[in-house]
N, C-alpha and C positions, 0 to 999 in steps of 0.2 A: 361404577363400583369396582373395587379392586378384586381381582381373581387371585385366590391364594396360590402361592407358588407350587405347593404340593399338588394342586388340582389342574394347573395349567398344562398346556402341551409341552412336550420335551423341548428344551432350549438348545436345539442342535447347533445353530449358528454360533451361539455363545460358547458352547462346549468346544467347537472346533477352534474358535478364536483363543480360548484359554489354553487349548492343547498347543497351538502354535506359539503363543506368548511364553508358555511354560517351557517349551523345548528350547526357544531362543535364550531365555533367562538361565535355564539349567546348563546349557552349553557354555555360556559366558562364565557362570559360577565355577563350573568344572575346569575350564581353561585357566581361570585365575588361581584356583586351588593348586593346579599342577605347577603353575609358574611360581607360586609361593613355596611349594616344596622344593622346587629346583633352586630357588634363591637361598633357601636354608642349607641345602646340600652343597651348593657352589656359590658362595657369597661374592666371589670375585668375577663371576661371569654375568654378562648382561642378559636380561630376559629376552625371550624370542619376540616379545611384543614391544620391544624398545626400537623405535624407528628414528628417533632423533631426540633433541633436547625437549621439545614440546610434546610430541606424540610418543608416549612411552607408558609402561605400567610398572616398571621396576621401582621408580621413586614412590609411587602410590602404595605399593605393597610393603615397602620398607618403612613407611611413615607410621606414626602412632594412629593416624586417621584410618589406616588400612587394617587396624586391629582394635577398633574402638571399644569392644567389650572384653578385651583380653585375649581374643583368638581372631584369626583372620576373617575379615568380613565375608569372603566368598562362601564360608561354611553356612552362613545365614541363608545365602542364595540357594545352596544345595538343598537345604531343608525346605525353604519356602516354595521354591519352584516345583519341587517334588510333590508337595501338597496340591498345588494348582493342577499339575498334570494328572494326579490321581483323581481329583474332583472332576476334571474334564472327562476322563474315561468313564467314571461312574455315571455322569450325566448322559453320556452317549449310550450307556448300558441300560438307561431307564431310571436311574436313581432320582428321587425327589428330595429336596432339602427344605426344611422349615425356614420361615422368614428370619428367625434369630440367627440361623447359620449364615444366610446371605448378608445380614448386617455385620456379623463377625468377620466375614470375608472382606467386606467393604472397609471395615476398620483396619484390618490387616493390610489391605492395599493402600490405604491412606498413610499408614505407618511406613510402608515400603517407599511410597512416594516422598514422604518427608525425609527419610534417610537418604534417598537418592539425591534429592535437592541439596541436602547438607553436604554430601560427598562431592557433588558437582561444584558447589561454592568453594569447598576446601581445595579441590583439584585445580580449579581455575585461578582463584584469588590468593591461595596460600602456597600450594606446591608448584604452580605454574606449568601444569601438564594437562594433557588430554590422554587418558588411559584408554586404549582401543577396546579392550574387553569390558571396561567399565561403561563405555559408551554403548556397547551392545546391551548391557544390563539396563541402562537408561532407556534404550530403544524398546525394551520389553515392558518395563515397569510403568512408564508414563501412559501408554495406551491402555494397559491393563487397568490402571486406576480409573481413567475416564470412562472406559466401556462398562466396567462393573458398577461404577457409581450411577451412570445414566440408566443402565439396564435396571438396576434396583429401584431407582426413582420411577421409571416407567411402569414397573410391575407392582408398585404399591408397597415395596418393602419398607420404605421410609414414610409411609402414609399416603392416603389417597390424594391429598392436596398437592403432592409433588409429581403426580402421574403425568399431567399435561406437559409440565416443564421438562420432565425426564424424557418424554417421547420426542419433544422438540430438540432437546440437546443431543439425544441419541442419533437423530437424523443428521446432525451436523458434526458428529464425533470425528469423522475423518479430517475435517478442516481444523477442528480444535486441536487434534493431535499434531497436525502439520504445523500450526502456529506455535505450539509448545516446543517442537523441535527447532523451529526457526529462531525463537527467542533464545534458546540455549546456544545455538550456533552463532548468533549475533553477539551475545555476551562474550563467548569464547573468542570470537574474532576481534572484538574491541579490546579485550584484555591481553590476549596472547598472540594475535595476528597469526593464527594457525595456517591460514591459506598461504601466507608468505613463506612458511617453512616447508611447504610441500615440494 
């Protein structure tokens, strides 16, 4: 039988994971925001994260994909990861969240993953680049989605029928995350030969 999230023990491990993922994601969003401001101030200068034709962030920031909603994408990261960090600290302080909140967080994580995958496809297949700080964002977003999803399943947020599967998947989450990263790296290598440019 499912134990309501509000009555279960404090999810300290999850909170620390969220804190770390949030800090990594927020750092990347901040760095990209600074680079965008620098690009606007000094359009003729290269970004500090431009290391070559393939590994660079200047081209990504200057593209329409870099401002999909009419403002720089990193601003979304500044807002989103700040929420994750705040929630992590609240959980460590003893806060309890209702199942609807966890479902909302999961939906938000799925939206972030979808956005990141779209940006990855645009970066690799359209722009022909690998943005260093963007990759840091991917490094935070992909694990965040898998961990939150499987944790929610295990704890009955998505119904008691998903608990056993969630528990199993959560025990394999490290491997699932690694495979996700390897798939991205392989696609980027096949399309861009990024190893050959190092």
